[in-house]
Every structure is written in C-alpha cells, then in structure tokens.
C-alpha positions, 0 to 999 in steps of 0.5 A, a space after each residue: 216182696 210186694 206185688 203190684 200190677 199196672 194193667 194196661 188193658 191187657 197189652 202183653 209183649 213177650 210174656 215179660 212186660 205188660 204196659 198201660 191202661 192195664 200194665 206191668 206185673 211186677 215184683 219190686 224187691 227192696 235194696 239199700 244204697 250207699 255212697 259219698 257225695 261227689 262232684 266232678 267238674 263245676 264249670 260255670 254253673 257252680 258245684 254240680 251236686 248243689 246245682 242239681 239239688 236246687 232244681 226242684 226248688 227252681 221249679 216251685 219258683 217258676 210256679 207251673 209248666 207244660 210237660 211231655 213224658 216218655 216211659 220206655 220199658 225193656 224186658 227180655 228183648 221187648 221194648 215199649 214206650 208210653 207217652 204223656 202230655 199235659 200241665 203241672 202246678 209246682 206250687 199246688 202239686 197238681 197236674 194233668 196228663 194225657 197218657 197214650 199207650 202203645 199199640 198191641 204187638 200186632 199193631 191192629 188196635 189202638 188204646 184210648 188215651 188215659 187221662 191222669 190227674 196227679 195230686 199229693 198222695 194220689 193218682 186219678 185215672 180215667 179211661 183206664 179200661 179193665 171194667 171201669 165205667 167210662 164216666 168213672 175215675 180210678 183213685 190210687 193211693 201213691 204212698 201204697 205203691 211199691 214204686 212210689 208211682 214213679 212207674 205205675 202211672 206210665 208217667 212219672 209225676 213231674 215234681 216227683 221226678 225233680 225231687 228224686 234229684 234231691 237225693 243226688 250223691 254224685 254229679 258231673 257237669 257234661 257240657 253246655 248245649 241247646 234244647 229246643 232253642 234254649 241254652 242248657 247245662 247238661 249234668 249226669 249223676 246218680 241219686 239215692 231214693 232213700 236220701 231223696 225221700 228224707 229231703 223231699 216235700 211232704 207230698 213225696 216223702 212216703 212215695 219216694 221212701 216206698 220206691 227206695 224199698 221197692 226197686 231193685 236198687 235205690 240208686 238212680 242214674 240220671 241225666 238232667 238239663 237245666 236252663 240258666 235259671 236252674 229250672 229243669 228242661 229235661 230229666 231222664 231217670 233209669 229205674 230197674 225192678 224184678 218183673 215178678 215172673 222169674 224173667 229177669 229185670 225190667 229196665 225203665 227209662 223215664 223222661 220228663 220235658 218241661 217248657 212254657 213255664 208259667 202256663 195256666 193250670 186248672 186241675 179239678 179233682 174228681 168228686 167222691 161220687 165220680 170215683 169207681 169203688 168196684 173191683 178192677 180186673 188185673 192179671 189172671 186170677 188177680 183183682 185190685 180195689 178201685 180205690 186201692 
C-alpha cells in the first residue's frame, strides 16, 4: 500500500474525507482487471469501442480547448465537490486550471482558489496553503502519485482523462443528444487503466500505470459525449480507492467539459527559483517534500 495525502488546507468532513489545497488522505490499494473487448449498438457512429478509442487523437487534432472540471468525492455519507476552469493545449500537453475548493463544513470560511499548471509528468500548484509562501509554487511529480494525478490535483488532467479511454474494453452507444447546443453521441462503457497505460502517450504512460496499481480496481466506468468530429465534449469517470483509515471506500466522480476548441493557450511553467523546496504541512504527524 502506498499512502498519499492531498491536503486541502485542513478541510475535513465526517472524518473520512479531506478535500483540496490540503486534501484527501488515502491508502490506494492495487488491483488487477481483466475482460474482453465488447461493443454494443454501433448506431451511425461506427463501432463504439473504436470510436471511443480515437477520442484522445481527435483532441490532438483540435489542438486546444477551454475546460471545466468537477470532482465529486463521497465517503461515509459525506459528499464534496471541487471545481476547476481553464485551458489546455493537447499538442504540447500543457494546461492551466483555477481550482476552487469547497467551503468548510460550517460554511463560514472561503478558501483561496488554487492555480494549477499541468505538464507532462508534473503538476504545479500555487496558493496551495499548508505553509507554502504565497509567491511560491509546489511541484508534484505525477509519476510518483499512486493515483497518477487522476484525483490528487482535485481535477483530472484533461488529456489524461481522454487517454483513460484508450483502455476501453466495453462500450455501447446510448443515444444522440445535445450538450450546450452541440449535437453529440453519448457512449457508456468501462476502461482498464493498465491497458490505457500501454496505449497512452509518453507523458501519461507512467501516471496511468501507477493509477492502475493504486486504485481499488483498475476498471473505470465512464460516460462520454462526442461531437460529430469525434472530439470529447464531456467525459465522466468513476474511480474508487480505500481511504486508508479503515473507513471504507472513497468514491470519486471526475467530470471534464471541453469547449471553444482552438482557443489560445499560453502556459508558462515556473522557474526553479519560484518552486518551494521546503516542507509542506500534511496530515497530523506527516509532511511532504515541496518537490515530492
């Protein structure tokens, strides 16, 4: 078991869930997954498994997009949602999100938004709290995270979310519908993280492989909505892991919305001098290195 803490500025709910700027204290247990590729109902979009497999490549062809994210966490009857908004460059694999944390249980205090920069193999966070100076960034090596940064950042990297679909084993066409005024096809299925890691781009291979070993199961149910060009407009994954405190499983639903394809993206990664190299306050009795 590998223990990680994503410390969302000391926010605690029900003793079983901690969320953002500070975080979810979890024990991620590895588990394998097997199954045969299966397709149900091709409709007019073609074989569902093949269509969903190609979704990540369609995003690269689109070059960039604006993104909205939502991460819902549930444990022991407690549910919280962390929201993000920003832009992502699918060619350079760079993105920037402003992540907003939930209020304290009493609703009396408001957390500062966290600025996150997403890059191949790395996550940079500013305004993280936990003793980090306001003008410094925290760098996290995503390959070292037991969840591959599918959960840790409070938002799933949009391209990693798409590449999870490269591990699709079963998929079915649900319906043609409309999303924010755009005609889309809704597909539902399951993806295997180990398979996704094998087929992923270089920047996500190790992270998805870590997630395959770290989550309670490598099987990820999903719903995805593709436009007529095969681009993801909305994708929702459902992850689960042990919370490390013998209090059962934490259920996570991560949703990514993509729109305004081709939007300009200007992400500048921090200089080494701007990265905090000290200790970061984690949970009681724990600490994490600033560069992880």
